[in-house]
C-alpha positions in Angstrom: -100.6 46.8 -37.0 -101.2 50.2 -38.6 -101.8 51.7 -35.2 -98.6 50.2 -33.9 -96.6 51.6 -36.9 -97.9 55.1 -36.2 -96.9 54.8 -32.5 -93.4 53.6 -33.4 -93.0 56.5 -36.0 -94.1 59.1 -33.4 -91.7 57.6 -30.9 -88.8 57.9 -33.3 -89.6 61.5 -34.1 -89.9 62.4 -30.3 -86.6 60.6 -29.7 -84.9 62.5 -32.5 -86.1 65.8 -31.2 -85.2 65.2 -27.6 -81.8 63.8 -28.6 -81.1 66.9 -30.7 -82.2 69.2 -27.8 -79.9 67.3 -25.4 -77.0 67.5 -27.8 -77.7 71.3 -28.2 -77.7 71.7 -24.4 -74.3 70.1 -24.0 -71.5 72.7 -23.5 -69.4 73.1 -26.6 -65.6 73.4 -26.3 -64.4 77.0 -26.7 -62.3 77.9 -29.7 -58.6 77.9 -29.1 -57.3 81.4 -28.4 -54.9 82.8 -31.1 -51.3 82.3 -30.3 -49.8 85.2 -28.4 -46.4 84.7 -29.9 -46.0 84.4 -33.7 -43.8 81.5 -35.0 -40.1 82.1 -34.6 -38.2 83.9 -37.3 -34.5 84.0 -37.8 -34.4 87.9 -37.6 -36.8 90.4 -36.0 -35.8 94.0 -36.2 -34.4 95.0 -32.8 -35.4 98.2 -31.1 -32.0 99.7 -31.7 -29.4 98.3 -34.1 -26.7 101.0 -34.1 -25.6 104.6 -34.8 -23.3 106.2 -37.3 -21.6 109.6 -37.4 -20.9 110.9 -40.9 -18.4 113.7 -41.6 -18.0 114.8 -45.3 -15.2 117.3 -46.0 -13.4 118.5 -49.0 -10.4 118.8 -46.7 -10.4 115.0 -46.4 -8.5 114.9 -49.7 -4.9 115.1 -50.9 -4.6 117.9 -51.9 -7.4 119.5 -50.0 -10.0 121.8 -51.5 -12.5 124.3 -50.2 -15.5 124.8 -52.6 -18.8 123.3 -53.8 -20.0 120.6 -51.3 -17.6 121.8 -48.7 -19.0 120.2 -45.5 -21.6 117.8 -44.3 -22.5 116.3 -40.9 -24.9 113.5 -40.4 -26.1 111.4 -37.4 -28.0 108.2 -38.1 -29.8 106.0 -35.6 -31.4 102.7 -36.7 -33.8 100.2 -35.3 -37.5 99.5 -34.8 -37.9 102.5 -32.5 -37.6 104.8 -35.6 -40.9 103.4 -37.0 -42.7 105.7 -34.5 -41.4 108.7 -36.5 -42.6 107.5 -40.0 -46.3 108.5 -40.3 -45.5 111.1 -43.0 -43.4 108.5 -44.8 -46.2 105.9 -44.5 -48.7 108.4 -46.0 -46.5 109.0 -49.0 -45.9 105.3 -49.4 -49.6 104.7 -49.5 -50.0 107.4 -52.2 -47.2 105.9 -54.3 -48.1 102.3 -53.7 -44.8 101.7 -52.0 -46.7 100.5 -49.0 -47.9 97.5 -51.0 -44.3 96.8 -52.0 -43.1 97.0 -48.4 -46.0 95.1 -47.0 -45.7 92.4 -49.6 -42.3 91.6 -48.1 -42.9 92.4 -44.5 -46.3 93.7 -43.4 -45.9 96.7 -41.0 -48.9 95.4 -38.9 -47.0 92.3 -38.1 -43.6 92.8 -36.4 -42.7 89.3 -37.3 -41.7 89.2 -41.0 -42.4 86.1 -43.1 -39.6 83.6 -43.4 -36.5 85.1 -45.2 -37.9 88.6 -45.2 -36.4 91.6 -43.4 -37.0 95.2 -42.6 -35.1 98.1 -41.2 -36.0 101.6 -40.0 -33.8 104.6 -39.5 -33.8 108.3 -38.5 -31.1 110.7 -39.7 -30.4 114.3 -38.9 -27.8 116.3 -40.7 -26.5 119.6 -42.0 -24.9 120.2 -45.5 -23.6 123.4 -47.0 -22.1 124.5 -50.3 -20.0 127.4 -51.4 -18.5 128.8 -54.7 -14.8 128.5 -55.5 -12.3 129.8 -53.1 -10.3 132.0 -55.6 -6.6 132.5 -56.2 -4.5 135.5 -57.2 -5.2 136.3 -60.9 -8.9 135.4 -60.7 -10.8 138.2 -62.6 -13.5 138.4 -59.9 -11.1 139.1 -57.1 -11.0 142.6 -55.6 -7.9 141.8 -53.6 -5.4 139.4 -55.2 -4.9 136.9 -52.4 -5.7 133.2 -51.6 -9.5 133.0 -50.9 -10.2 136.3 -52.7 -13.5 134.9 -54.3 -14.8 133.3 -51.1 -14.4 136.5 -49.2 -16.5 138.6 -51.7 -19.8 140.0 -50.2 -21.3 140.9 -53.6 -23.4 138.4 -55.6 -21.4 136.1 -57.8 -23.3 134.9 -60.9 -20.7 132.8 -62.7 -20.3 130.1 -60.0 -22.6 128.0 -57.8 -24.5 129.9 -55.1 -24.0 129.5 -51.4 -26.5 127.0 -50.0 -27.3 125.1 -46.8 -29.8 122.6 -45.6 -30.6 121.4 -42.1 -32.7 118.2 -42.3 -34.4 115.2 -40.7 -34.9 112.0 -42.6 -36.9 108.8 -41.8 -36.7 105.7 -43.8 -38.1 102.2 -44.2 -36.3 99.3 -46.0 -37.6 95.8 -46.9 -35.4 93.0 -48.2 -36.0 89.5 -49.4 -33.9 87.2 -51.6 -31.8 89.3 -54.0 -33.9 92.5 -53.8 -34.4 95.3 -51.4 -36.7 98.4 -51.5 -36.2 101.6 -49.6 -38.4 104.7 -49.2 -37.5 107.8 -47.2 -38.9 111.2 -46.4 -36.8 114.2 -45.6 -38.1 117.5 -44.0 -35.6 120.3 -43.9 -34.9 124.0 -43.8 -32.7 125.7 -46.4 -31.1 129.2 -46.1 -30.4 129.3 -42.4 -27.4 131.1 -41.0 -25.8 128.1 -39.3 -23.7 127.3 -42.4 -22.2 130.8 -42.4 -21.5 130.7 -38.6 -19.8 127.2 -38.8 -17.7 128.0 -41.8 -16.7 131.4 -40.5 -15.7 129.9 -37.1 -13.7 127.2 -38.8 -11.9 129.5 -41.2 -11.1 132.3 -38.7 -10.9 130.4 -35.4 -9.1 127.2 -36.5 -7.9 127.5 -40.0 -6.4 131.0 -40.0 -8.1 131.6 -43.3 -10.3 134.2 -45.0 -13.9 134.6 -43.7 -16.5 133.7 -46.3 -18.4 136.8 -47.2 -21.2 135.8 -49.5 -23.5 133.9 -47.2 -26.0 136.8 -47.4 -26.6 135.7 -51.0 -27.3 132.1 -50.3 -30.3 130.2 -51.6 -33.5 131.2 -49.7 -31.5 133.4 -47.3 -33.2 133.6 -43.9 -34.8 130.2 -44.1 -37.4 128.3 -46.1 -39.1 124.9 -45.5 -38.3 122.1 -48.0 -38.9 118.4 -48.3 -38.0 115.4 -50.4 -39.4 111.9 -51.0 -37.1 109.1 -52.2 -37.7 105.6 -53.5 -34.8 103.2 -54.2 -34.4 99.6 -55.4 -31.3 97.5 -55.1 -30.6 94.0 -56.5 -27.8 91.6 -55.8 -26.3 90.5 -59.1 -23.6 88.2 -58.0 -21.8 87.1 -54.8 -19.1 84.7 -53.7 -19.0 82.8 -50.4 -15.9 81.9 -48.3 -17.0 78.3 -48.0 -20.0 76.2 -48.9 -23.3 78.2 -48.2 -25.5 75.1 -48.8 -28.1 74.5 -51.5 -30.4 77.4 -50.8 -28.6 80.2 -48.8 -30.6 83.2 -47.5 -28.9 86.0 -49.4 -30.7 88.8 -47.6 -30.1 87.8 -44.0 -28.2 90.2 -41.7 -27.7 87.3 -39.2 -25.0 85.5 -41.1 -23.4 83.7 -38.2 -26.8 82.8 -36.6 -27.9 81.2 -39.9 -24.6 79.3 -40.2 -23.7 81.1 -43.4 -20.0 81.6 -44.4 -18.8 85.1 -45.1 -18.7 86.5 -48.6 -15.5 87.5 -50.4 -17.3 89.7 -52.9 -20.8 91.0 -53.9 -22.0 93.1 -56.8 -25.2 95.1 -56.6 -27.1 97.5 -58.9 -29.4 100.3 -57.8 -32.1 102.6 -59.2 -33.8 105.5 -57.4 -36.0 108.5 -57.9 -36.3 111.7 -55.8 -39.1 114.3 -55.8 -38.8 117.5 -53.8 -35.9 119.8 -53.4 -34.2 117.4 -55.8 -36.1 116.0 -58.7 -34.0 113.3 -60.4 -33.5 109.7 -61.4 -30.3 107.8 -60.3 -28.8 104.5 -61.3 -25.5 102.7 -60.7 -23.7 99.7 -59.3 -21.3 98.8 -56.5 -18.7 96.1 -56.1 -17.4 95.0 -52.6 -14.3 92.8 -52.2 -12.8 91.5 -49.0 -14.1 89.7 -45.9 -17.8 90.7 -45.9 -20.2 90.1 -43.0 -23.0 92.7 -43.8 -25.9 92.0 -46.2 -25.9 93.4 -49.7 -28.8 95.8 -48.9 -26.8 97.6 -46.3 -24.3 98.6 -48.9 -25.7 101.7 -50.6 -23.5 103.6 -52.9 -24.0 106.6 -50.6 -23.1 106.1 -46.9 -24.6 102.9 -45.4 -26.7 102.6 -42.3 -25.7 100.2 -39.6 -27.4 96.8 -39.2 -27.2 94.5 -36.2 -24.1 92.4 -35.9 -23.1 90.0 -33.1 -19.6 90.8 -31.9 -17.8 87.5 -32.6 -14.5 86.3 -31.0 -12.3 87.3 -33.9 -10.5 90.6 -33.9 -11.8 91.8 -37.3 -15.5 91.2 -37.9 -15.4 92.4 -41.5 -13.0 94.3 -43.7 -13.5 95.1 -47.4 -12.9 97.6 -50.1 -15.4 98.8 -52.7 -15.7 100.8 -55.9 -19.0 102.1 -57.3 -20.2 104.4 -60.1 -23.4 105.8 -61.5 -25.3 108.6 -63.1 -28.0 111.1 -62.3 -30.5 112.9 -64.5 -31.6 116.1 -62.8 -34.9 117.9 -63.6 -34.6 120.3 -60.6 -32.1 121.2 -57.9 -33.3 123.7 -55.4 -29.8 124.2 -53.9 -28.7 125.6 -57.3 -31.9 127.0 -58.8 -33.7 128.3 -55.7 -37.1 127.5 -54.4 -40.2 129.7 -53.8 -38.4 132.4 -51.8 -36.4 135.0 -53.7 -32.7 134.1 -54.0 -30.1 136.6 -55.1 -28.0 134.1 -57.0 -29.4 131.1 -58.9 -28.3 128.8 -61.7 -31.2 128.1 -64.1 -31.2 125.2 -66.5 -30.7 125.9 -70.2 -28.4 127.7 -72.6 -27.2 131.3 -72.3 -25.7 133.7 -74.8 -23.5 135.1 -72.0 -20.2 133.2 -72.0 -19.5 134.3 -68.5 -22.8 133.0 -67.0 -23.3 129.6 -65.3 -26.2 127.2 -66.1 -27.2 124.0 -64.3 -26.4 120.8 -66.1 -28.9 117.9 -66.2 -26.7 114.7 -66.7 -24.1 114.0 -64.0 -21.8 111.0 -63.6 -20.2 110.0 -60.3 -18.0 107.4 -58.7 -16.8 106.4 -55.3 -14.3 104.1 -53.6 -13.2 103.4 -50.1 -12.8 100.8 -47.4 -14.6 99.5 -44.3 -13.4 97.7 -41.2 -15.6 96.4 -38.4 -13.9 95.2 -35.2 -14.8 92.1 -33.2 -14.7 91.1 -29.6 -11.1 89.9 -29.8 -10.0 93.6 -29.7 -11.7 94.3 -26.4 -15.0 95.5 -24.9 -14.9 99.0 -26.6 -13.6 98.3 -30.1 -16.0 95.4 -30.7 -18.8 98.0 -30.9 -17.0 100.2 -33.5 -16.7 100.3 -37.3 -14.7 102.7 -39.5 -15.2 103.7 -43.1 -13.5 106.1 -45.5 -15.1 107.0 -48.8 -13.8 109.1 -51.7 -16.4 110.7 -53.9 -16.2 112.5 -57.2 -18.9 113.8 -59.6 -19.0 115.6 -62.9 -19.5 119.4 -63.1 -23.0 120.5 -61.9 -23.0 123.6 -64.0 -21.5 125.1 -67.2 -19.6 128.4 -67.6 -16.0 129.6 -67.2 -15.7 128.1 -63.7 -17.3 124.7 -64.5 -15.5 121.9 -62.7 -15.6 118.4 -61.3 -15.9 118.2 -57.5 -14.5 115.7 -55.0 -14.7 115.2 -51.3 -13.9 112.6 -48.7 -16.0 111.1 -46.0 -15.1 109.5 -42.6 -17.9 107.5 -41.0 -17.9 105.9 -37.5 -20.3 103.2 -36.7 -21.3 102.3 -33.1 -23.1 99.0 -32.5 -24.8 97.6 -29.4 -24.4 94.1 -28.0 -27.2 91.8 -29.3 -28.9 91.3 -25.9 -29.2 95.0 -25.4 -30.4 95.7 -28.9 -34.0 94.6 -28.0 -34.3 96.8 -24.9 -36.6 99.4 -26.3 -39.0 99.6 -29.2 -38.3 96.1 -30.4 -40.5 94.7 -33.1 -42.0 92.2 -30.7 -45.7 91.4 -29.9 -46.0 94.4 -27.6 -46.2 96.8 -30.5 
């Protein structure tokens, strides 16, 4: 019996070994490949979502003026294609930890954002220039007593703001979820070029039959100097009201209102905080109230000109129409377009007090306010107007400097938005799996 038991034990061991070997030799099923298409999301940033043309002019007022921030042109293009231009911005976001903020909402490595999270990219190019007061008969600085007698001076003028200009390119990234949105942007520019002088002279002498500006040779960094600026902004929706029942848990950040079956809004109130480092070093805060028939998300409504976001042209004649008012304040630590940069400038406005009552000094605390209206047309007005939006904005801010010619400044802005049809918005650079 003992011998029999040993044989049975050995047989069991051999069976177990051979059975295990047989199982090991059996082909195992291959792991399932990862899905090639991420789960659907209500909004993926299209390759191209729109363009805007901005024209700021102090002649867009009643009555008109011709001083301080006298002219600005800006061309904005938005969509996922602009992400290819953001490596310098992404590097700065990494240094400032803004990358973690953005990626916490919508990871840039994944073109499909998590549910109820959104992102937008834009590229903007523009030109802005500034001049001192124009001058009227009786002005003590005038050499000839006539309209425009200060603007035509060729000598340096130290009791007013200096001539200045900046030609720039800006790239930005914005992430939004719930009631909050974060934006970061990087601007690279050149100050002190001659383009401001040429454009203003052409406009004054060729179109306006006016005096030629004479002091551009004394502008900040005359001849040209590189400059840059990094900006971070945060906006939060404080309150909103829907035209109808939005349901128990509406997606307040969605730019696809109709696709998500949300009613329009009749008002929204947002607050904003931002900081800039570069040719401007400042901190900014304020709030904006929109009232009307609102189709766009709160995070597209900056206090400064808004960038376009994708909209489906609906059958109605007016897609959205609203008015707004906004206000805020800025604390300046540095303003290169007043104080100059590294290159020598003939006229600058330093910060601080002066014993000379005729001198001008930069101020640090500035208030501002804006108001205006926006209308966005729909498909009911035809195949052309359904792609167009129009905005007018009035802007006013406190005096930027002290002295005998210290003054508030105002200007108007006209902005034209051009929007593609939804099907064509994904044609290039879309945030799909091919990225």
